[in-house]
C-alpha positions, -999 to +999 in steps of 0.1 A: -528-366+102-508-393+084-477-409+100-457-432+078-425-450+090-399-446+063-368-461+079-363-487+107-326-495+113-309-504+145-314-474+169-329-450+144-364-446+131-376-421+105-412-410+098-430-390+072-458-370+087-485-351+068-510-328+085-537-316+061-543-279+054-580-286+064-568-299+098-547-269+104-575-245+094-598-263+118-572-258+146-570-222+137-608-217+137-610-234+171-583-211+185-600-181+171-634-192+186-617-195+220-603-160+218-634-143+203-652-134+236-621-116+248-614-096+217-624-059+217-621-044+182-631-009+171-664-011+152-676-043+169-693-049+202-670-066+228-667-102+220-688-099+188-662-096+161-669-123+134-646-154+134-640-148+097-628-113+104-606-124+132-591-152+111-582-127+084-567-103+109-548-127+132-547-159+112-511-157+098-496-146+132-514-174+150-507-201+124-470-204+133-479-213+169-505-238+156-480-254+132-454-258+160-480-273+183-492-297+155-456-308+148-449-316+185-483-334+189-477-355+158-441-364+167-452-374+202-480-395+186-454-413+164-433-420+195-462-432+216-479-453+189-446-471+181-436-475+218-403-457+212-378-444+238-359-415+222-323-409+232-327-373+221-355-349+213-366-358+177-355-336+149-383-326+125-372-315+090-398-295+070-406-306+035-435-282+027-431-246+018-438-230+052-452-198+036-477-219+016-487-238+048-492-206+067-515-192+040-535-224+041-525-234+005-505-265+013-505-294+036-478-295+064-454-322+055-422-330+073-398-359+082-385-367+116-355-388+127-356-404+161-325-419+178-335-446+203-322-456+237-305-490+234-318-520+253-291-538+273-287-558+304-267-544+333-238-564+345-241-574+382-219-549+401-212-577+427-194-597+400-170-569+390-134-575+400-115-543+406-080-535+419-076-507+444-042-490+448-034-480+483-004-466+502+002-460+539+013-426+553+047-433+567+067-414+593+091-404+564+061-390+544+051-369+574+087-357+579+089-347+542+056-328+545+068-310+576+100-299+557+078-285+529+057-266+555+089-253+570+101-240+536+068-222+532+072-202+564+109-198+561+123-163+566+153-146+548+181-124+560+202-099+541+236-112+530+267-093+540+275-063+518+291-074+486+282-111+491+270-129+460+237-147+457+235-185+457+209-210+446+181-209+472+186-172+480+158-147+476+166-117+454+145-085+449+147-073+413+133-050+387+132-063+352+121-053+317+117-080+290+120-075+252+113-097+222+127-085+189+137-053+207+102-045+217+087-046+252+058-070+256+028-072+279+036-089+313+073-086+308+080-059+333+080-058+371+095-037+400+104-050+434+098-086+423+108-112+450+123-143+434+137-174+451+166-187+429+160-223+419+123-222+425+115-225+388+090-196+391+102-179+359+112-190+324+138-218+323+173-204+325+162-170+339+170-178+376+203-196+368+217-164+353+211-144+385+232-167+407+263-149+417+247-114+415+251-087+442+231-058+454+233-030+428+242-054+399+225-051+366+225-080+342+211-089+308+193-123+309+189-142+276+162-168+276+139-185+251+102-189+259+091-226+259+073-238+227+042-245+248+041-211+265+006-198+272+010-168+248+012-176+211+030-143+205+058-154+228+059-192+225+093-204+212+108-169+208+141-156+223+139-128+247+162-104+266+155-091+301+174-062+317+175-070+354+185-048+384+192-064+417+181-045+448+184-071+476+200-105+481+189-125+511+200-160+523+174-184+538+173-187+576+175-221+592+141-235+601+138-259+629+109-284+629+098-279+665+071-264+687+079-229+674+072-240+638+038-254+650+030-221+667+038-202+635+012-223+618-014-217+645-010-249+665+001-255+701+028-281+696+049-301+671+029-333+681-004-316+672+011-304+639+024-339+631-011-354+638-028-327+616-003-334+588-008-371+590-046-368+589-045-345+560-021-368+541-044-398+548-072-378+532-050-370+502-040-407+499-076-418+501-087-394+474-058-405+452-068-441+458-104-434+449-092-419+415-076-452+407-105-474+419-130-453+400-110-457+368-108-495+373-146-496+379-152-477+347-128-500+329-146-531+342-180-517+332-167-509+298-155-544+293-187-560+307-211-542+284-213-543+246-243-528+229-251-504+201-249-467+208-272-439+197-254-424+167-263-388+174-252-391+210-218-404+199-215-378+172-222-349+196-197-363+222-171-367+195-176-332+181-172-317+216-140-337+222-126-329+187-132-292+191-112-292+223-084-311+205-084-286+176-084-256+200-055-272+219-035-278+187-042-242+176-030-228+209+002-248+206+006-239+169+007-276+160-009-299+135-021-335+139+009-347+120+032-331+145+016-353+172+029-382+152-004-393+138-026-383+108-058-364+114-078-395+105-059-415+131-064-389+157-101-387+149-104-425+152-087-424+185-110-397+199-141-412+184-133-444+204-131-422+235-164-406+227-180-441+223-166-451+257-180-420+274-214-425+259-215-462+268-204-456+303-228-427+307-257-449+297-246-478+319-242-455+350-275-439+343-292-473+341-276-485+373-285-454+391-321-455+378-325-492+388-312-485+423-330-453+430-299-432+432-307-395+430-290-361+436-307-343+465-315-306+464-291-302+494-263-318+474-271-295+444-272-265+467-237-273+480-224-276+445-239-242+437-222-227+468-189-242+458-192-225+424-202-192+441-170-193+463-150-192+431-163-157+424-159-136+455-182-106+455-204-121+428-220-148+448-255-134+443-251-134+405-239-170+406-269-181+427-293-163+404-277-178+373-281-214+385-316-208+399-328-195+365-308-220+343-319-256+344-292-266+319-265-252+342-280-271+371-279-303+351-242-297+344-236-295+382-259-325+389-242-349+364-208-353+381-224-356+415-247-383+402-218-402+386-198-401+418-227-415+438-233-443+413-196-452+413-196-452+451-226-475+450-208-499+427-176-498+448-197-510+478-207-542+459-178-549+437-150-574+445-121-550+453-086-563+459-062-538+475-027-535+461-001-516+482+020-493+461+045-465+467+034-429+472+049-420+439+027-445+420-004-437+440-003-401+428+003-409+391-024-407+365-042-441+364-028-449+330+007-440+340+004-460+372-008-490+353+023-488+330+046-485+359+031-515+376+034-536+345+071-527+343+076-539+379+061-573+372 
């Protein structure tokens, strides 16, 4: 076996490896000798078939397995002898004619590229300075939430005969939609209950039903939004023939003990307390979204090291495929987004580099501090997945129990959250009170709003 280093640059090593035909033949002979006592062939006493005969009979079929084992062994030797820490499983590329190697007429020669894990120092989490957006649950917030709850349990009563519908009323309708004169899938319904002004249907649809009465028929003209989920319908004008069967006005809803009882509680005071506690939880989760982003930003700024090229390329390819799929669904091109394809690719490559860097940093922090995902935590994640598929829970459990890669996909976000929580305990966090509206914005949008307020 000959191992020759052919390239040594930054985080990539390349080797040329040659395993002689004689070496492979000796491995084959050894394997044949091991199996000889168990072989029962017609014409030979049990375990007495000659090695030469067995080699002729089974040699080619066994050689593929021997070659694969020899490749793995030699690659591992290259890694061990040179003290390397691969970022990915090495990628052997065959140079020899495999058929010639299998027949024992040629040495096995291949090259192998090995991407290495970078060496870098972890920034001290205790020195990270992070801003945490917070908001208090006010009495006004609770009152608004109670009003929304009241709307959800609100009842409706028939309007007087001949009375026209108003915004906020509930109408029961049949409708048939057509595009270019043809009915389309999903464009037909009977006995459909619609609250006017709810925005449940295509923009403009509900507005054209205001003022209708029981027994009315109306043709509603609308245009599907350009970003509508169906490519066949997106951006196209449509007509709906609508028949109105019922018009109901909303009943008054009092925020009192009766409302609480409708929601399964004993009093308004208990309902208010429940709402406040739930809102506190919602606010805390929103606050954590912001602090996590700021922790990741701080880690990104605090670390600067070379990244494994294949790791970045794989991450970029995954992101870019999602971008292309999204553009295709919307029927758009990169230019319609206001940027050239090269500009978009550069933007998303930067995102890929950030993800890879932060993934390596978080993994190193977790490793150094003994952070692990327990089997119990993984089991809970599997159960959460199973709940998403009622009636198929057993299949979900079986899928994850038999699929280590799927388990790893569940484990990764749990691990990340635990490492972020660990950092948050140590970092210097300054709380910044903000409004409820800003707290529930995307972190980037919130940052822009706060800059505008300064």
